[in-house]
C-alpha positions as CSV (number, residue, x, y, z in Angstrom):
1,M,-41.7,-31.8,-138.9
2,T,-40.0,-33.1,-135.7
3,E,-37.2,-31.2,-133.9
4,A,-34.8,-34.0,-134.9
5,K,-35.7,-33.7,-138.6
6,Q,-35.2,-29.9,-138.4
7,R,-31.8,-30.4,-136.9
8,A,-30.9,-32.9,-139.7
9,G,-31.0,-30.2,-142.4
10,P,-30.6,-30.9,-146.1
11,E,-29.0,-34.2,-147.2
12,P,-25.2,-33.8,-147.1
13,A,-23.1,-35.0,-150.0
14,L,-19.6,-36.4,-149.4
15,A,-16.9,-34.1,-150.6
16,P,-15.1,-35.7,-153.6
17,A,-11.7,-35.1,-152.0
18,L,-12.9,-36.8,-148.8
19,V,-14.1,-39.8,-150.8
20,E,-10.6,-40.2,-152.3
21,R,-8.9,-39.9,-148.8
22,V,-11.2,-42.6,-147.5
23,L,-10.5,-45.0,-150.4
24,E,-6.8,-44.4,-149.9
25,R,-7.1,-45.2,-146.2
26,F,-9.0,-48.4,-147.2
27,G,-6.1,-49.4,-149.4
28,L,-8.1,-49.1,-152.6
29,R,-5.9,-47.6,-155.3
30,Q,-8.8,-47.0,-157.7
31,R,-12.6,-46.7,-157.4
32,P,-14.4,-50.0,-157.2
33,K,-16.3,-50.9,-160.3
34,R,-20.1,-50.6,-160.1
35,D,-20.7,-54.3,-160.3
36,L,-21.0,-57.1,-157.7
37,A,-17.2,-57.6,-157.4
38,G,-16.7,-53.9,-156.9
39,L,-19.5,-53.7,-154.3
40,N,-18.0,-56.6,-152.4
41,Q,-14.6,-55.0,-152.6
42,L,-16.0,-51.7,-151.2
43,Y,-18.0,-53.4,-148.4
44,A,-15.1,-55.6,-147.3
45,A,-12.8,-52.6,-147.2
46,F,-15.3,-50.7,-145.0
47,C,-15.9,-53.7,-142.7
48,G,-12.2,-54.3,-142.3
49,N,-11.2,-50.7,-141.6
50,V,-14.1,-49.0,-139.8
51,G,-14.9,-50.5,-136.4
52,F,-17.9,-50.5,-134.2
53,D,-17.6,-48.1,-131.3
54,N,-19.4,-45.5,-129.4
55,V,-16.4,-43.2,-128.8
56,Q,-17.8,-40.1,-130.4
57,K,-21.2,-40.7,-128.8
58,R,-19.6,-41.0,-125.3
59,I,-17.7,-37.7,-125.9
60,W,-21.0,-36.1,-126.8
61,F,-22.6,-37.3,-123.7
62,A,-19.7,-36.0,-121.6
63,G,-20.3,-32.5,-123.1
64,P,-23.2,-30.0,-123.0
65,Q,-25.3,-32.1,-125.4
66,K,-26.5,-29.1,-127.3
67,T,-25.5,-30.3,-130.8
68,P,-26.9,-33.1,-132.8
69,L,-25.5,-36.6,-132.0
70,P,-22.2,-37.1,-133.8
71,G,-22.0,-39.1,-137.0
72,G,-25.2,-38.2,-138.7
73,D,-23.4,-36.2,-141.3
74,P,-21.2,-38.6,-143.2
75,N,-18.6,-35.9,-143.9
76,E,-18.2,-35.5,-140.1
77,F,-18.1,-39.3,-139.7
78,F,-15.3,-39.9,-142.2
79,K,-13.3,-36.9,-141.0
80,N,-13.3,-38.4,-137.5
81,F,-12.4,-41.7,-138.9
82,L,-9.5,-40.3,-140.8
83,Q,-8.2,-38.1,-137.9
84,H,-9.0,-40.3,-134.9
85,G,-9.7,-43.8,-136.2
86,T,-13.2,-43.8,-134.7
87,G,-16.1,-45.6,-136.2
88,G,-19.7,-45.6,-134.9
89,T,-22.7,-47.5,-133.9
90,C,-25.3,-48.9,-136.3
91,W,-27.0,-45.6,-137.4
92,P,-23.8,-43.6,-138.2
93,L,-22.0,-46.7,-139.6
94,N,-24.8,-47.4,-142.1
95,G,-25.3,-43.7,-142.8
96,A,-21.7,-43.5,-143.8
97,M,-21.9,-46.8,-145.8
98,Y,-24.8,-45.4,-147.8
99,A,-23.2,-42.1,-148.4
100,L,-19.9,-43.7,-149.7
101,A,-21.7,-46.2,-151.9
102,H,-23.9,-43.5,-153.3
103,A,-20.9,-41.2,-153.9
104,L,-19.2,-44.0,-155.9
105,G,-22.3,-44.4,-158.2
106,F,-24.0,-47.4,-156.7
107,Q,-27.8,-47.5,-156.6
108,A,-27.9,-47.4,-152.8
109,R,-30.8,-46.6,-150.5
110,R,-31.4,-46.4,-146.8
111,I,-33.8,-48.8,-145.1
112,V,-35.0,-49.2,-141.5
113,G,-36.3,-52.1,-139.6
114,S,-36.3,-53.8,-136.2
115,V,-33.6,-55.9,-134.5
116,I,-35.5,-58.3,-132.3
117,V,-34.3,-58.1,-128.7
118,E,-36.5,-59.2,-125.8
119,G,-37.8,-56.2,-123.8
120,Y,-36.6,-53.6,-126.3
121,P,-39.2,-51.5,-128.2
122,Q,-39.7,-52.7,-131.7
123,G,-40.3,-50.5,-134.8
124,A,-37.6,-48.7,-136.7
125,N,-34.8,-49.4,-134.3
126,H,-32.1,-50.3,-136.8
127,G,-30.9,-48.5,-139.9
128,S,-29.3,-50.4,-142.8
129,V,-28.5,-50.2,-146.5
130,L,-29.5,-51.9,-149.7
131,V,-27.8,-51.6,-153.0
132,N,-29.5,-52.7,-156.2
133,L,-27.4,-54.3,-159.0
134,D,-29.1,-55.6,-162.1
135,G,-32.5,-55.8,-160.4
136,I,-31.3,-57.6,-157.3
137,N,-31.1,-56.0,-153.9
138,Y,-28.0,-56.7,-151.7
139,L,-27.9,-56.0,-148.0
140,V,-24.8,-53.9,-147.3
141,D,-25.0,-53.5,-143.5
142,A,-21.8,-52.0,-142.0
143,W,-22.8,-53.0,-138.4
144,M,-23.3,-56.7,-139.3
145,A,-19.9,-56.5,-141.1
146,S,-20.2,-59.7,-143.0
147,F,-17.5,-58.8,-145.6
148,N,-19.7,-60.1,-148.4
149,V,-23.0,-58.5,-149.4
150,L,-26.1,-60.6,-149.0
151,P,-28.5,-61.0,-152.0
152,L,-32.2,-60.6,-151.2
153,I,-34.2,-62.4,-153.9
154,P,-37.8,-62.8,-153.0
155,G,-38.7,-66.3,-151.8
156,R,-35.1,-67.5,-151.8
157,P,-33.0,-68.1,-148.7
158,A,-29.4,-66.8,-148.9
159,S,-26.1,-66.7,-147.0
160,T,-22.9,-64.7,-147.3
161,G,-20.9,-67.8,-146.3
162,Q,-18.3,-65.9,-144.5
163,G,-17.6,-68.1,-141.5
164,I,-17.9,-66.4,-138.1
165,H,-19.2,-63.3,-139.9
166,D,-21.8,-65.2,-141.9
167,I,-25.3,-63.6,-142.1
168,W,-28.2,-65.3,-143.8
169,A,-31.7,-64.4,-145.0
170,V,-34.9,-66.4,-144.3
171,P,-37.9,-65.5,-146.5
172,T,-41.0,-64.3,-144.7
173,E,-44.4,-63.2,-145.8
174,S,-43.3,-59.5,-145.6
175,G,-39.9,-60.0,-147.1
176,F,-37.0,-61.4,-145.1
177,E,-35.6,-62.0,-141.7
178,I,-31.9,-61.4,-141.5
179,L,-29.9,-63.4,-139.0
180,S,-26.4,-62.7,-137.7
181,I,-24.2,-64.0,-134.9
182,P,-23.0,-61.0,-132.9
183,G,-19.7,-61.1,-131.0
184,F,-21.4,-60.7,-127.6
185,D,-23.4,-63.9,-128.0
186,R,-22.1,-66.6,-130.4
187,E,-24.8,-69.1,-129.4
188,H,-27.9,-67.2,-130.5
189,P,-28.6,-65.6,-133.9
190,L,-29.8,-62.0,-133.7
191,P,-32.8,-61.3,-136.0
192,F,-33.2,-58.2,-138.1
193,R,-36.6,-57.6,-139.8
194,P,-36.6,-54.9,-142.5
195,E,-39.9,-53.0,-142.5
196,P,-41.4,-52.5,-146.0
197,E,-42.9,-49.2,-144.9
198,H,-39.4,-48.0,-144.2
199,D,-37.9,-48.9,-147.6
200,P,-36.6,-46.5,-148.6
201,V,-36.2,-43.7,-146.1
202,D,-34.7,-40.3,-146.5
203,Y,-31.8,-38.7,-144.7
204,A,-34.1,-36.7,-142.3
205,F,-36.0,-39.8,-141.2
206,F,-32.8,-41.8,-140.8
207,V,-31.2,-39.1,-138.6
208,S,-34.4,-38.6,-136.6
209,R,-34.4,-42.3,-135.7
210,A,-30.7,-42.1,-134.8
211,D,-31.4,-39.1,-132.7
212,R,-33.9,-41.2,-130.6
213,T,-31.0,-43.1,-129.2
214,R,-30.0,-40.2,-127.0
215,T,-32.8,-41.3,-124.7
216,V,-33.3,-45.0,-125.8
217,G,-30.1,-46.7,-126.5
218,F,-27.8,-49.5,-125.2
219,F,-24.5,-47.7,-125.6
220,N,-25.0,-44.4,-124.0
221,D,-23.3,-45.0,-120.6
222,V,-20.3,-47.2,-121.1
223,F,-17.5,-47.3,-123.6
224,S,-17.8,-50.2,-126.1
225,S,-15.9,-51.1,-129.3
226,A,-15.2,-54.0,-131.6
227,A,-12.5,-54.4,-134.2
228,I,-13.6,-56.7,-137.0
229,F,-11.3,-58.9,-139.1
230,P,-12.1,-61.3,-141.9
231,S,-11.5,-64.3,-139.6
232,R,-12.3,-62.9,-136.1
233,S,-13.6,-60.0,-134.1
234,S,-12.1,-58.3,-131.1
235,P,-14.8,-56.8,-128.7
236,S,-13.9,-54.5,-125.9
237,A,-16.1,-52.8,-123.3
238,G,-16.0,-50.9,-120.1
239,K,-17.9,-53.7,-118.3
240,A,-19.8,-56.8,-119.3
241,S,-23.2,-55.2,-119.3
242,S,-22.2,-52.9,-122.1
243,M,-22.0,-55.7,-124.5
244,L,-25.7,-55.7,-125.1
245,P,-27.0,-55.8,-128.7
246,P,-26.4,-52.4,-130.5
247,T,-29.9,-52.4,-131.9
248,A,-30.6,-48.7,-131.2
249,L,-27.2,-47.4,-132.2
């Protein structure tokens, strides 16, 4: 077992009272139904309320760096969200998305794959989430923040059809390539390739790959954030070079 997996500990479950506080902050007066409409309601609420940022990670880097990277425990993630309004980068965002969907009774699972960026090491560099409803897998990726979940039916192309936040799936021999248009580059789609050997992965593996970003990551040195709205996004960064793809975060 790796040091990172040892640090991860047992899988944390979201405290029921914390789930209710999060749903209240999201503006959801009752728990979403465990159907497609309910999943879209939950996902859209998450996308519209929890932003992409590296605030907690930058605070960690400014300290003694003797604790695990922040956000791996979804209870910690949501407590910081409720108290400080912070979000996270791709690993903590999707770890929290999985934990919340699971706590609400959805058949969710963590997956890992590669976002394809020239010059960046490939192989398990992005964590994401699938939810199965009636035998169909839906991509529920909180970093991509498409507001509608994306159906992944083998051999069929698909799109969320959500304007500037649209993501789409292109069938491949091994499954799918998922394409999104990130805020830092509206001209070139960013590919994500789920890796079948990493579907599903457990909490320890997910956290161990997230932990790798303490030494291999785009958002370790400069503050970066983006607020996402249904019709637009609002990126902010300490300097232009910080707006690189958050593939490792």
